[in-house]
N, CA, C and O atoms as CSV, one atom per row, in Angstrom:
chain,resi,resn,atom,element,x,y,z
A,1,MET,N,N,13.704,23.672,65.543
A,1,MET,CA,C,15.279,23.821,66.009
A,1,MET,C,C,15.061,23.971,67.741
A,1,MET,O,O,14.095,24.463,68.324
A,2,PHE,N,N,16.138,23.450,68.249
A,2,PHE,CA,C,16.285,23.665,69.108
A,2,PHE,C,C,17.695,24.506,70.104
A,2,PHE,O,O,18.796,23.997,69.896
A,3,LEU,N,N,17.676,25.475,70.918
A,3,LEU,CA,C,18.866,25.125,72.156
A,3,LEU,C,C,19.914,23.618,72.666
A,3,LEU,O,O,19.713,22.440,72.963
A,4,VAL,N,N,20.834,24.361,72.558
A,4,VAL,CA,C,21.657,22.792,72.824
A,4,VAL,C,C,23.328,23.809,74.312
A,4,VAL,O,O,23.777,24.944,74.155
A,5,SER,N,N,23.573,23.201,75.019
A,5,SER,CA,C,24.245,23.704,75.252
A,5,SER,C,C,25.902,24.022,75.149
A,5,SER,O,O,26.862,23.476,75.694
A,6,ALA,N,N,25.788,25.308,74.073
A,6,ALA,CA,C,27.593,25.015,73.026
A,6,ALA,C,C,28.288,23.873,73.751
A,6,ALA,O,O,28.386,22.965,72.926
A,7,CYS,N,N,28.863,23.465,75.018
A,7,CYS,CA,C,29.801,22.407,75.272
A,7,CYS,C,C,29.289,21.842,74.850
A,7,CYS,O,O,29.231,22.190,73.671
A,8,LEU,N,N,28.610,20.810,75.067
A,8,LEU,CA,C,27.601,19.403,74.326
A,8,LEU,C,C,27.627,19.746,72.884
A,8,LEU,O,O,28.008,18.989,71.992
A,9,ALA,N,N,27.180,20.984,72.733
A,9,ALA,CA,C,27.302,21.096,70.853
A,9,ALA,C,C,29.530,20.597,70.320
A,9,ALA,O,O,29.758,20.246,69.163
A,10,GLY,N,N,30.260,20.654,70.954
A,10,GLY,CA,C,31.677,20.343,71.462
A,10,GLY,C,C,32.572,21.707,70.992
A,10,GLY,O,O,33.781,21.484,70.916
A,11,LEU,N,N,32.040,23.426,70.586
A,11,LEU,CA,C,33.091,24.005,71.617
A,11,LEU,C,C,33.644,24.824,73.458
A,11,LEU,O,O,33.131,24.717,74.571
A,12,ASN,N,N,34.602,25.415,73.069
A,12,ASN,CA,C,35.466,25.121,73.585
A,12,ASN,C,C,35.552,26.500,75.612
A,12,ASN,O,O,36.501,27.012,76.205
A,13,THR,N,N,33.425,26.496,75.976
A,13,THR,CA,C,33.159,27.199,76.620
A,13,THR,C,C,33.178,26.747,77.868
A,13,THR,O,O,32.672,27.586,78.613
A,14,ARG,N,N,33.600,25.622,78.534
A,14,ARG,CA,C,32.835,25.503,79.811
A,14,ARG,C,C,34.819,26.147,80.269
A,14,ARG,O,O,35.918,26.339,79.748
A,15,TYR,N,N,33.991,26.233,81.748
A,15,TYR,CA,C,34.694,26.924,82.450
A,15,TYR,C,C,36.828,26.459,82.956
A,15,TYR,O,O,37.734,27.251,83.215
A,16,ASP,N,N,36.848,25.292,82.909
A,16,ASP,CA,C,37.864,24.784,82.545
A,16,ASP,C,C,38.248,25.471,81.138
A,16,ASP,O,O,39.171,26.278,81.247
A,17,GLY,N,N,37.766,25.327,79.941
A,17,GLY,CA,C,38.322,26.414,78.797
A,17,GLY,C,C,38.206,24.587,77.746
A,17,GLY,O,O,38.873,24.255,76.766
A,18,THR,N,N,36.666,23.463,78.782
A,18,THR,CA,C,37.372,22.690,77.569
A,18,THR,C,C,35.736,22.133,77.423
A,18,THR,O,O,34.890,22.602,78.184
A,19,ASN,N,N,35.382,21.166,76.454
A,19,ASN,CA,C,33.876,20.611,76.066
A,19,ASN,C,C,33.739,19.825,77.367
A,19,ASN,O,O,34.185,19.800,78.515
A,20,CYS,N,N,32.557,18.962,76.260
A,20,CYS,CA,C,32.034,17.780,77.131
A,20,CYS,C,C,31.325,17.531,75.760
A,20,CYS,O,O,30.105,17.373,75.786
A,21,CYS,N,N,32.251,17.462,74.080
A,21,CYS,CA,C,30.841,16.947,73.156
A,21,CYS,C,C,30.552,15.685,73.255
A,21,CYS,O,O,31.202,14.785,73.785
A,22,LYS,N,N,29.311,15.649,72.596
A,22,LYS,CA,C,28.675,14.455,72.051
A,22,LYS,C,C,28.102,14.842,70.814
A,22,LYS,O,O,27.679,15.997,70.755
A,23,ARG,N,N,28.011,14.207,69.934
A,23,ARG,CA,C,27.901,13.872,68.688
A,23,ARG,C,C,26.732,14.858,68.191
A,23,ARG,O,O,26.535,16.039,67.904
A,24,TYR,N,N,26.246,13.927,68.253
A,24,TYR,CA,C,24.640,14.128,68.485
A,24,TYR,C,C,23.952,15.027,68.537
A,24,TYR,O,O,22.813,15.050,68.072
A,25,PHE,N,N,24.677,16.217,69.287
A,25,PHE,CA,C,23.768,17.102,69.096
A,25,PHE,C,C,25.186,18.341,69.218
A,25,PHE,O,O,25.124,19.439,69.772
A,26,LYS,N,N,26.365,17.747,68.530
A,26,LYS,CA,C,27.323,17.922,67.420
A,26,LYS,C,C,26.472,18.320,65.796
A,26,LYS,O,O,26.103,19.401,65.338
A,27,SER,N,N,26.408,17.207,65.363
A,27,SER,CA,C,25.687,17.557,64.073
A,27,SER,C,C,24.323,17.599,63.929
A,27,SER,O,O,23.937,16.917,62.980
A,28,LEU,N,N,23.360,18.227,64.610
A,28,LEU,CA,C,22.488,18.467,64.871
A,28,LEU,C,C,22.244,20.517,64.234
A,28,LEU,O,O,21.554,21.304,63.586
A,29,VAL,N,N,24.093,20.237,65.551
A,29,VAL,CA,C,24.630,22.269,65.138
A,29,VAL,C,C,24.306,22.520,63.619
A,29,VAL,O,O,23.613,23.136,62.810
A,30,ALA,N,N,25.459,21.461,63.845
A,30,ALA,CA,C,25.698,21.709,62.251
A,30,ALA,C,C,25.094,21.566,60.815
A,30,ALA,O,O,25.253,22.231,59.791
A,31,GLN,N,N,23.953,19.887,61.257
A,31,GLN,CA,C,22.355,21.083,60.161
A,31,GLN,C,C,21.438,21.241,60.606
A,31,GLN,O,O,20.383,20.617,60.723
A,32,GLY,N,N,21.981,22.524,61.016
A,32,GLY,CA,C,20.763,24.039,61.479
A,32,GLY,C,C,19.432,23.666,62.489
A,32,GLY,O,O,18.422,24.350,62.654
A,33,LYS,N,N,19.770,22.367,63.099
A,33,LYS,CA,C,19.071,21.843,63.857
A,33,LYS,C,C,17.983,22.101,65.617
A,33,LYS,O,O,16.924,22.055,66.244
A,34,ALA,N,N,19.959,22.476,65.499
A,34,ALA,CA,C,20.061,23.463,66.835
A,34,ALA,C,C,21.008,23.925,67.351
A,34,ALA,O,O,22.099,23.448,67.039
A,35,PHE,N,N,20.947,25.085,68.388
A,35,PHE,CA,C,21.392,26.280,68.730
A,35,PHE,C,C,22.144,26.790,69.552
A,35,PHE,O,O,21.610,27.577,70.334
A,36,PRO,N,N,23.805,26.520,69.706
A,36,PRO,CA,C,24.759,26.227,71.006
A,36,PRO,C,C,24.674,27.788,71.302
A,36,PRO,O,O,24.910,28.779,70.611
A,37,VAL,N,N,24.243,27.605,72.599
A,37,VAL,CA,C,24.840,29.190,73.431
A,37,VAL,C,C,25.375,28.609,75.313
A,37,VAL,O,O,25.320,27.803,76.242
A,38,CYS,N,N,25.693,29.421,74.930
A,38,CYS,CA,C,26.846,29.315,76.785
A,38,CYS,C,C,26.328,30.609,77.478
A,38,CYS,O,O,26.645,31.731,77.080
A,39,PRO,N,N,25.425,30.356,78.651
A,39,PRO,CA,C,25.468,31.559,79.614
A,39,PRO,C,C,25.454,32.393,79.663
A,39,PRO,O,O,24.801,33.436,79.658
A,40,GLU,N,N,27.416,31.366,79.803
A,40,GLU,CA,C,28.249,32.082,81.680
A,40,GLU,C,C,28.828,33.207,79.933
A,40,GLU,O,O,28.412,34.354,80.100
A,41,GLN,N,N,29.400,33.109,78.880
A,41,GLN,CA,C,29.880,34.239,78.032
A,41,GLN,C,C,28.760,34.517,77.807
A,41,GLN,O,O,28.723,35.748,77.819
A,42,LEU,N,N,27.677,34.084,77.579
A,42,LEU,CA,C,27.115,35.847,76.907
A,42,LEU,C,C,26.240,36.607,78.069
A,42,LEU,O,O,25.299,37.376,77.872
A,43,GLY,N,N,26.988,36.047,79.790
A,43,GLY,CA,C,26.471,36.877,80.154
A,43,GLY,C,C,28.095,37.973,81.065
A,43,GLY,O,O,28.250,38.458,82.186
A,44,GLY,N,N,29.061,37.903,79.641
A,44,GLY,CA,C,29.909,38.342,79.829
A,44,GLY,C,C,31.042,37.790,80.832
A,44,GLY,O,O,31.768,38.492,81.535
A,45,LEU,N,N,31.041,36.204,80.742
A,45,LEU,CA,C,32.397,36.576,81.702
A,45,LEU,C,C,33.685,35.584,80.384
A,45,LEU,O,O,33.577,35.344,79.182
A,46,PRO,N,N,34.736,35.282,81.364
A,46,PRO,CA,C,35.724,35.379,80.430
A,46,PRO,C,C,35.495,33.358,80.013
A,46,PRO,O,O,34.574,32.779,80.589
A,47,THR,N,N,36.498,32.476,78.935
A,47,THR,CA,C,36.468,31.603,79.084
A,47,THR,C,C,38.907,31.265,78.911
A,47,THR,O,O,39.733,31.894,78.249
A,48,PRO,N,N,39.102,29.922,79.966
A,48,PRO,CA,C,38.220,30.137,80.966
A,48,PRO,C,C,38.298,30.548,81.691
A,48,PRO,O,O,39.208,31.357,81.878
A,49,ARG,N,N,37.265,30.220,82.704
A,49,ARG,CA,C,36.950,30.996,84.339
A,49,ARG,C,C,37.355,30.485,85.610
A,49,ARG,O,O,38.014,29.447,85.550
A,50,GLU,N,N,37.111,30.982,86.820
A,50,GLU,CA,C,36.975,30.259,88.102
A,50,GLU,C,C,35.065,29.169,87.699
A,50,GLU,O,O,34.061,29.244,86.991
A,51,SER,N,N,35.654,28.372,88.688
A,51,SER,CA,C,34.636,27.684,88.830
A,51,SER,C,C,33.083,28.732,89.666
A,51,SER,O,O,32.961,29.800,90.266
A,52,ILE,N,N,32.204,27.637,89.224
A,52,ILE,CA,C,31.068,29.546,89.838
A,52,ILE,C,C,29.719,28.006,90.912
A,52,ILE,O,O,29.499,27.009,90.225
A,53,GLU,N,N,29.202,28.015,92.013
A,53,GLU,CA,C,28.573,27.724,92.181
A,53,GLU,C,C,27.407,28.859,93.329
A,53,GLU,O,O,27.694,29.827,94.033
A,54,LEU,N,N,25.863,28.049,93.018
A,54,LEU,CA,C,24.885,28.524,93.893
A,54,LEU,C,C,25.250,28.853,94.989
A,54,LEU,O,O,26.280,28.211,95.195
A,55,ALA,N,N,25.049,29.425,95.768
A,55,ALA,CA,C,24.730,29.378,97.181
A,55,ALA,C,C,24.143,29.646,98.256
A,55,ALA,O,O,24.009,30.686,98.900
A,56,GLY,N,N,23.553,27.846,98.489
A,56,GLY,CA,C,22.780,27.289,99.175
A,56,GLY,C,C,21.662,27.448,98.276
A,56,GLY,O,O,20.921,28.427,98.368
A,57,GLY,N,N,21.586,27.040,97.887
A,57,GLY,CA,C,19.488,26.841,96.882
A,57,GLY,C,C,20.095,26.448,95.389
A,57,GLY,O,O,21.107,25.847,95.027
A,58,ASP,N,N,18.930,27.113,94.661
A,58,ASP,CA,C,19.047,26.989,93.173
A,58,ASP,C,C,18.663,28.477,92.269
A,58,ASP,O,O,18.585,29.608,92.749
A,59,GLY,N,N,18.508,28.172,91.182
A,59,GLY,CA,C,18.474,28.889,90.088
A,59,GLY,C,C,17.256,29.460,89.752
A,59,GLY,O,O,17.108,30.269,88.835
A,60,GLN,N,N,15.935,28.838,90.861
A,60,GLN,CA,C,14.432,29.176,91.015
A,60,GLN,C,C,14.969,30.565,92.910
A,60,GLN,O,O,14.145,31.129,93.630
A,61,ALA,N,N,16.086,30.598,93.007
A,61,ALA,CA,C,16.075,32.032,93.664
A,61,ALA,C,C,17.308,32.620,93.587
A,61,ALA,O,O,17.647,33.780,93.818
A,62,VAL,N,N,17.739,31.961,93.343
A,62,VAL,CA,C,18.486,33.749,92.163
A,62,VAL,C,C,18.280,34.318,91.852
A,62,VAL,O,O,18.573,35.512,91.914
A,63,LEU,N,N,17.500,33.616,91.215
A,63,LEU,CA,C,15.937,34.692,89.759
A,63,LEU,C,C,15.048,35.380,90.930
A,63,LEU,O,O,14.459,36.440,90.719
A,64,LYS,N,N,15.003,34.857,91.898
A,64,LYS,CA,C,14.553,35.434,93.433
A,64,LYS,C,C,14.583,36.799,94.043
A,64,LYS,O,O,13.739,37.410,94.698
A,65,GLY,N,N,16.128,37.192,93.535
A,65,GLY,CA,C,17.377,37.404,94.318
A,65,GLY,C,C,17.128,37.471,96.217
A,65,GLY,O,O,17.127,38.378,97.049
A,66,ARG,N,N,16.899,35.639,96.264
A,66,ARG,CA,C,17.215,34.876,97.366
A,66,ARG,C,C,18.621,34.795,98.082
A,66,ARG,O,O,18.915,34.946,99.268
A,67,ILE,N,N,19.487,34.473,96.844
A,67,ILE,CA,C,20.917,33.804,97.086
A,67,ILE,C,C,21.685,34.087,96.253
A,67,ILE,O,O,20.991,34.589,95.369
A,68,LYS,N,N,23.292,34.100,95.757
A,68,LYS,CA,C,24.115,34.638,94.275
A,68,LYS,C,C,24.653,33.060,94.229
A,68,LYS,O,O,24.425,32.014,94.836
A,69,ALA,N,N,25.626,33.588,92.986
A,69,ALA,CA,C,26.229,32.753,92.471
A,69,ALA,C,C,27.064,33.421,93.016
A,69,ALA,O,O,26.831,34.579,93.362
A,70,ILE,N,N,28.926,32.457,93.321
A,70,ILE,CA,C,30.023,32.589,94.038
A,70,ILE,C,C,30.281,31.639,93.287
A,70,ILE,O,O,29.631,30.734,92.763
A,71,GLY,N,N,32.013,32.180,93.311
A,71,GLY,CA,C,33.329,32.194,92.591
A,71,GLY,C,C,33.752,31.108,93.790
A,71,GLY,O,O,33.853,31.323,94.997
A,72,LYS,N,N,33.966,29.856,93.037
A,72,LYS,CA,C,34.732,29.252,94.191
A,72,LYS,C,C,35.985,29.302,94.787
A,72,LYS,O,O,36.144,29.114,95.993
A,73,LYS,N,N,36.474,29.434,94.364
A,73,LYS,CA,C,38.738,30.233,95.515
A,73,LYS,C,C,38.272,31.348,95.341
A,73,LYS,O,O,38.229,31.446,94.115
A,74,SER,N,N,37.854,32.352,95.812
A,74,SER,CA,C,37.694,33.464,95.331
A,74,SER,C,C,36.130,35.109,96.244
A,74,SER,O,O,35.908,36.226,96.712
A,75,GLY,N,N,35.653,33.737,95.804
A,75,GLY,CA,C,34.476,34.104,97.001
A,75,GLY,C,C,33.263,35.864,95.914
A,75,GLY,O,O,32.181,36.430,96.066
A,76,LYS,N,N,34.471,35.937,94.953
A,76,LYS,CA,C,33.357,36.906,94.296
A,76,LYS,C,C,32.258,37.018,93.452
A,76,LYS,O,O,32.097,36.339,92.438
A,77,ASP,N,N,31.528,37.845,93.855
A,77,ASP,CA,C,29.650,38.124,93.337
A,77,ASP,C,C,29.488,37.514,91.775
A,77,ASP,O,O,29.743,38.446,91.014
A,78,TYR,N,N,29.230,36.562,91.178
A,78,TYR,CA,C,28.875,36.376,89.678
A,78,TYR,C,C,27.579,36.705,89.195
A,78,TYR,O,O,27.192,36.858,88.036
A,79,THR,N,N,26.582,36.843,90.976
A,79,THR,CA,C,25.092,36.504,90.488
A,79,THR,C,C,24.688,37.738,88.873
A,79,THR,O,O,23.765,37.501,88.093
A,80,LYS,N,N,25.454,38.722,88.770
A,80,LYS,CA,C,25.105,39.665,87.551
A,80,LYS,C,C,24.730,38.968,86.287
A,80,LYS,O,O,23.869,38.812,85.421
A,81,ASN,N,N,26.302,38.539,86.867
A,81,ASN,CA,C,26.628,38.011,84.806
A,81,ASN,C,C,25.750,36.738,84.595
A,81,ASN,O,O,25.271,36.438,83.502
A,82,LEU,N,N,25.506,35.678,86.279
A,82,LEU,CA,C,24.653,34.728,85.406
A,82,LEU,C,C,23.208,34.953,85.199
A,82,LEU,O,O,22.452,33.998,85.375
A,83,LEU,N,N,22.574,36.481,84.729
A,83,LEU,CA,C,21.287,37.062,85.508
A,83,LEU,C,C,21.822,36.937,84.329
A,83,LEU,O,O,22.103,35.774,84.040
A,84,ARG,N,N,22.111,37.895,83.382
A,84,ARG,CA,C,22.294,38.606,82.335
A,84,ARG,C,C,22.574,37.448,81.278
A,84,ARG,O,O,21.939,37.495,80.225
A,85,GLY,N,N,23.520,36.369,81.494
A,85,GLY,CA,C,23.499,35.289,80.371
A,85,GLY,C,C,22.367,34.785,79.972
A,85,GLY,O,O,21.851,34.824,78.855
A,86,ALA,N,N,21.784,34.014,81.542
A,86,ALA,CA,C,19.921,32.949,80.869
A,86,ALA,C,C,19.046,34.756,80.063
A,86,ALA,O,O,18.380,34.755,79.028
A,87,ASP,N,N,19.417,36.337,81.124
A,87,ASP,CA,C,18.267,36.708,79.061
A,87,ASP,C,C,18.495,37.137,78.105
A,87,ASP,O,O,17.928,37.802,77.238
A,88,GLU,N,N,20.209,36.342,78.450
A,88,GLU,CA,C,20.533,37.179,77.287
A,88,GLU,C,C,19.746,35.653,76.094
A,88,GLU,O,O,19.241,35.814,74.983
A,89,VAL,N,N,19.880,34.585,76.703
A,89,VAL,CA,C,19.262,33.228,76.072
A,89,VAL,C,C,18.115,33.257,75.757
A,89,VAL,O,O,17.550,33.055,74.682
A,90,LEU,N,N,17.622,33.629,77.157
A,90,LEU,CA,C,16.217,33.530,76.782
A,90,LEU,C,C,15.665,34.619,74.994
A,90,LEU,O,O,14.939,34.249,74.072
A,91,LYS,N,N,16.435,35.988,75.196
A,91,LYS,CA,C,16.403,36.967,73.716
A,91,LYS,C,C,16.604,35.377,72.573
A,91,LYS,O,O,15.950,35.453,71.532
A,92,ILE,N,N,17.127,34.552,72.693
A,92,ILE,CA,C,17.665,34.056,70.640
A,92,ILE,C,C,16.550,32.984,71.265
A,92,ILE,O,O,15.833,32.413,70.444
A,93,ALA,N,N,16.326,32.609,73.041
A,93,ALA,CA,C,14.584,31.473,72.914
A,93,ALA,C,C,13.247,31.918,71.868
A,93,ALA,O,O,12.527,31.417,71.005
A,94,ALA,N,N,13.443,33.099,72.526
A,94,ALA,CA,C,12.390,34.201,71.988
A,94,ALA,C,C,12.592,34.727,70.177
A,94,ALA,O,O,11.461,34.576,69.714
A,95,MET,N,N,13.264,35.107,69.352
A,95,MET,CA,C,14.488,35.063,68.781
A,95,MET,C,C,13.843,33.644,67.622
A,95,MET,O,O,13.078,33.867,66.684
A,96,LEU,N,N,14.140,32.866,67.828
A,96,LEU,CA,C,14.217,31.936,67.194
A,96,LEU,C,C,13.191,30.423,67.687
A,96,LEU,O,O,13.198,29.207,67.491
A,97,LYS,N,N,12.323,31.536,68.480
A,97,LYS,CA,C,10.956,29.962,68.619
A,97,LYS,C,C,11.085,29.611,68.998
A,97,LYS,O,O,10.064,28.931,69.098
A,98,ILE,N,N,11.824,29.221,69.717
A,98,ILE,CA,C,12.718,27.780,69.880
A,98,ILE,C,C,11.341,27.049,71.428
A,98,ILE,O,O,10.762,27.915,72.084
A,99,LYS,N,N,11.099,25.798,71.696
A,99,LYS,CA,C,10.362,25.256,72.217
A,99,LYS,C,C,10.774,24.666,74.105
A,99,LYS,O,O,10.232,24.690,75.210
A,100,LYS,N,N,12.308,24.104,73.351
A,100,LYS,CA,C,12.780,22.779,73.633
A,100,LYS,C,C,14.507,23.551,73.909
A,100,LYS,O,O,15.045,24.423,73.225
A,101,ALA,N,N,14.972,22.939,74.984
A,101,ALA,CA,C,16.939,22.836,74.928
A,101,ALA,C,C,17.105,21.875,75.961
A,101,ALA,O,O,16.630,21.497,77.032
A,102,PHE,N,N,18.014,21.656,75.125
A,102,PHE,CA,C,18.990,20.240,75.664
A,102,PHE,C,C,20.383,21.345,76.574
A,102,PHE,O,O,21.260,21.909,75.920
A,103,LEU,N,N,20.282,21.451,78.234
A,103,LEU,CA,C,21.454,22.162,78.834
A,103,LEU,C,C,22.588,21.132,79.381
A,103,LEU,O,O,22.268,19.944,79.349
A,104,LYS,N,N,23.636,21.398,79.787
A,104,LYS,CA,C,24.024,20.563,80.333
A,104,LYS,C,C,24.373,20.822,82.082
A,104,LYS,O,O,24.821,21.847,82.596
A,105,ASP,N,N,23.910,19.220,82.909
A,105,ASP,CA,C,23.444,18.931,83.577
A,105,ASP,C,C,24.564,19.100,85.459
A,105,ASP,O,O,24.979,18.045,85.940
A,106,GLY,N,N,24.793,20.136,86.038
A,106,GLY,CA,C,26.111,20.267,87.315
A,106,GLY,C,C,26.136,21.637,87.292
A,106,GLY,O,O,26.328,22.245,88.345
A,107,SER,N,N,25.905,22.462,85.826
A,107,SER,CA,C,26.268,23.325,85.749
A,107,SER,C,C,25.250,24.585,86.454
A,107,SER,O,O,24.105,24.335,86.832
A,108,PRO,N,N,25.838,25.879,86.551
A,108,PRO,CA,C,24.793,27.038,87.667
A,108,PRO,C,C,24.240,27.392,86.623
A,108,PRO,O,O,23.023,27.548,86.732
A,109,SER,N,N,24.772,27.622,85.426
A,109,SER,CA,C,23.417,28.679,84.627
A,109,SER,C,C,22.565,27.225,83.647
A,109,SER,O,O,21.344,27.206,83.496
A,110,CYS,N,N,23.544,26.067,83.057
A,110,CYS,CA,C,22.524,24.909,82.507
A,110,CYS,C,C,21.762,23.830,83.546
A,110,CYS,O,O,21.020,23.045,82.955
A,111,GLY,N,N,21.803,23.739,84.392
A,111,GLY,CA,C,22.174,22.535,85.103
A,111,GLY,C,C,20.800,22.130,85.151
A,111,GLY,O,O,20.235,22.826,85.994
A,112,SER,N,N,19.845,21.139,84.508
A,112,SER,CA,C,18.139,21.009,84.231
A,112,SER,C,C,17.310,19.788,85.834
A,112,SER,O,O,16.199,19.597,86.330
A,113,GLY,N,N,19.024,19.201,86.077
A,113,GLY,CA,C,18.288,18.263,86.926
A,113,GLY,C,C,19.041,18.469,88.095
A,113,GLY,O,O,18.679,17.914,89.133
A,114,TYR,N,N,20.284,19.364,88.071
A,114,TYR,CA,C,21.134,18.839,89.116
A,114,TYR,C,C,22.075,19.398,89.237
A,114,TYR,O,O,22.943,19.240,88.380
A,115,ILE,N,N,22.346,20.432,90.525
A,115,ILE,CA,C,22.929,20.918,89.934
A,115,ILE,C,C,24.751,21.506,91.599
A,115,ILE,O,O,24.502,21.280,92.783
A,116,LYS,N,N,25.777,21.962,91.318
A,116,LYS,CA,C,26.288,21.850,92.747
A,116,LYS,C,C,26.750,22.556,93.907
A,116,LYS,O,O,27.820,23.162,93.961
A,117,VAL,N,N,25.805,22.448,94.950
A,117,VAL,CA,C,25.595,23.474,95.308
A,117,VAL,C,C,26.857,23.094,97.634
A,117,VAL,O,O,26.474,22.312,98.504
A,118,ASN,N,N,27.994,23.907,97.701
A,118,ASN,CA,C,28.726,23.080,98.611
A,118,ASN,C,C,29.245,22.492,98.647
A,118,ASN,O,O,29.627,21.922,99.670
A,119,ASN,N,N,29.737,22.171,96.954
A,119,ASN,CA,C,30.498,20.336,96.564
A,119,ASN,C,C,29.662,19.907,96.507
A,119,ASN,O,O,29.696,19.224,95.483
A,120,LYS,N,N,28.400,19.764,97.163
A,120,LYS,CA,C,27.522,18.359,97.089
A,120,LYS,C,C,25.899,18.845,95.665
A,120,LYS,O,O,25.139,19.769,95.377
A,121,ARG,N,N,26.244,17.449,95.262
A,121,ARG,CA,C,25.242,17.691,93.634
A,121,ARG,C,C,23.282,17.535,95.417
A,121,ARG,O,O,23.020,17.262,96.589
A,122,ILE,N,N,22.710,17.989,94.093
A,122,ILE,CA,C,21.801,18.806,94.944
A,122,ILE,C,C,20.473,18.279,93.898
A,122,ILE,O,O,21.007,17.324,93.334
A,123,LYS,N,N,19.454,18.345,93.492
A,123,LYS,CA,C,18.274,18.312,91.993
A,123,LYS,C,C,17.756,20.001,92.129
A,123,LYS,O,O,16.956,20.525,92.904
A,124,GLY,N,N,18.184,20.292,91.558
A,124,GLY,CA,C,17.448,21.458,91.255
A,124,GLY,C,C,17.807,21.894,89.637
A,124,GLY,O,O,18.019,20.923,88.910
A,125,LYS,N,N,17.895,23.192,89.013
A,125,LYS,CA,C,17.670,23.516,88.298
A,125,LYS,C,C,18.887,25.288,88.286
A,125,LYS,O,O,18.783,26.179,89.128
A,126,GLY,N,N,19.697,25.289,87.329
A,126,GLY,CA,C,20.717,26.231,87.245
A,126,GLY,C,C,19.927,27.494,86.164
A,126,GLY,O,O,19.009,27.521,85.344
A,127,VAL,N,N,21.151,28.669,86.890
A,127,VAL,CA,C,19.501,30.873,86.617
A,127,VAL,C,C,19.086,30.079,84.414
A,127,VAL,O,O,18.056,30.226,83.758
A,128,THR,N,N,20.062,29.536,84.117
A,128,THR,CA,C,19.364,29.914,82.354
A,128,THR,C,C,17.895,28.435,82.675
A,128,THR,O,O,16.755,28.161,82.299
A,129,ALA,N,N,18.487,28.147,83.181
A,129,ALA,CA,C,17.192,26.055,82.748
A,129,ALA,C,C,16.107,27.087,84.041
A,129,ALA,O,O,15.489,27.881,83.330
A,130,ALA,N,N,15.711,27.324,85.491
A,130,ALA,CA,C,15.498,27.501,85.902
A,130,ALA,C,C,14.320,29.061,85.317
A,130,ALA,O,O,13.220,29.479,85.678
A,131,LEU,N,N,15.540,29.560,84.074
A,131,LEU,CA,C,14.316,31.277,83.655
A,131,LEU,C,C,13.805,30.921,82.324
A,131,LEU,O,O,12.991,31.693,81.818
A,132,LEU,N,N,14.173,29.834,81.663
A,132,LEU,CA,C,13.898,28.953,80.022
A,132,LEU,C,C,12.463,28.471,80.837
A,132,LEU,O,O,11.416,29.002,80.465
A,133,SER,N,N,12.416,27.435,81.980
A,133,SER,CA,C,11.602,26.329,82.810
A,133,SER,C,C,10.720,27.335,82.311
A,133,SER,O,O,10.007,26.965,81.378
A,134,ASN,N,N,10.542,28.914,82.829
A,134,ASN,CA,C,9.376,30.287,83.971
A,134,ASN,C,C,8.598,30.654,82.022
A,134,ASN,O,O,7.449,30.948,81.694
A,135,ALA,N,N,9.990,30.428,81.078
A,135,ALA,CA,C,9.254,30.807,80.306
A,135,ALA,C,C,8.427,29.839,79.364
A,135,ALA,O,O,8.284,30.126,78.175
A,136,GLY,N,N,7.748,28.398,80.048
A,136,GLY,CA,C,7.166,27.564,79.188
A,136,GLY,C,C,7.876,27.277,77.992
A,136,GLY,O,O,7.132,27.257,77.011
A,137,ILE,N,N,9.650,26.937,77.635
A,137,ILE,CA,C,10.417,26.267,76.891
A,137,ILE,C,C,11.251,25.086,77.884
A,137,ILE,O,O,12.387,25.354,78.276
A,138,GLU,N,N,10.565,23.709,78.269
A,138,GLU,CA,C,10.891,22.773,77.442
A,138,GLU,C,C,12.390,22.078,78.447
A,138,GLU,O,O,11.745,21.224,77.839
A,139,VAL,N,N,13.286,21.724,79.056
A,139,VAL,CA,C,14.214,21.744,79.450
A,139,VAL,C,C,15.369,21.213,79.853
A,139,VAL,O,O,16.136,21.781,80.630
A,140,GLN,N,N,15.626,19.710,79.174
A,140,GLN,CA,C,15.703,18.874,79.704
A,140,GLN,C,C,17.318,18.551,79.522
A,140,GLN,O,O,18.071,18.973,78.644
A,141,ALA,N,N,17.629,17.607,80.710
A,141,ALA,CA,C,19.429,17.192,80.818
A,141,ALA,C,C,20.187,17.171,79.476
A,141,ALA,O,O,19.606,17.152,78.391
A,142,ALA,N,N,21.458,17.174,79.619
A,142,ALA,CA,C,22.368,16.876,78.597
A,142,ALA,C,C,22.771,16.660,79.965
A,142,ALA,O,O,22.352,17.217,80.980
A,143,GLY,N,N,23.968,15.438,79.790
A,143,GLY,CA,C,25.237,15.837,81.003
A,143,GLY,C,C,26.185,15.011,80.246
A,143,GLY,O,O,26.007,14.896,79.033
A,144,LEU,N,N,27.704,14.103,81.126
A,144,LEU,CA,C,28.459,13.825,80.781
A,144,LEU,C,C,27.751,12.201,80.541
A,144,LEU,O,O,27.561,11.545,79.517
A,145,LYS,N,N,27.557,12.005,81.570
A,145,LYS,CA,C,26.637,10.451,81.453
A,145,LYS,C,C,25.910,10.610,80.170
A,145,LYS,O,O,25.524,9.494,79.822
A,146,VAL,N,N,25.549,11.548,79.296
A,146,VAL,CA,C,24.128,11.417,78.516
A,146,VAL,C,C,25.729,10.637,77.072
A,146,VAL,O,O,26.549,11.373,76.523
A,147,GLU,N,N,25.635,8.905,76.859
A,147,GLU,CA,C,25.718,8.107,75.877
A,147,GLU,C,C,25.731,9.496,74.144
A,147,GLU,O,O,24.921,10.353,73.790
A,148,ASP,N,N,27.212,8.974,73.494
A,148,ASP,CA,C,27.506,10.045,72.439
A,148,ASP,C,C,25.869,8.874,71.564
A,148,ASP,O,O,25.421,9.170,70.456
């Protein structure tokens, strides 16, 4: 079994209340071979919610307390929510003895190949992807360009 971003499994958990369903992941969840997670929701954020970016770095920098996760429109600090959500995903991974996760690229939580910083796409990991990687869980990027 592995973890998958809930939006990739067809759940409407993205910041704008939509999903980016990939039939492959949806099928694996239905078969009990994958477990869907949404770190933002697990961190207490609603859906839909404000779009969030990491201010000046990646998830590793957030974990080290060097940067914050900020609402793009409001400037509100969502760092605690992203950290709480990442911790909850790690607890789920430990309970289920997860060794691998497929996470939605580009997300401030799940981004595992790239994230957006100051409206620019940069290489790096989101907060949850960084925490899982630090714990020895293999994290692979899955995003809008992944074929169904």
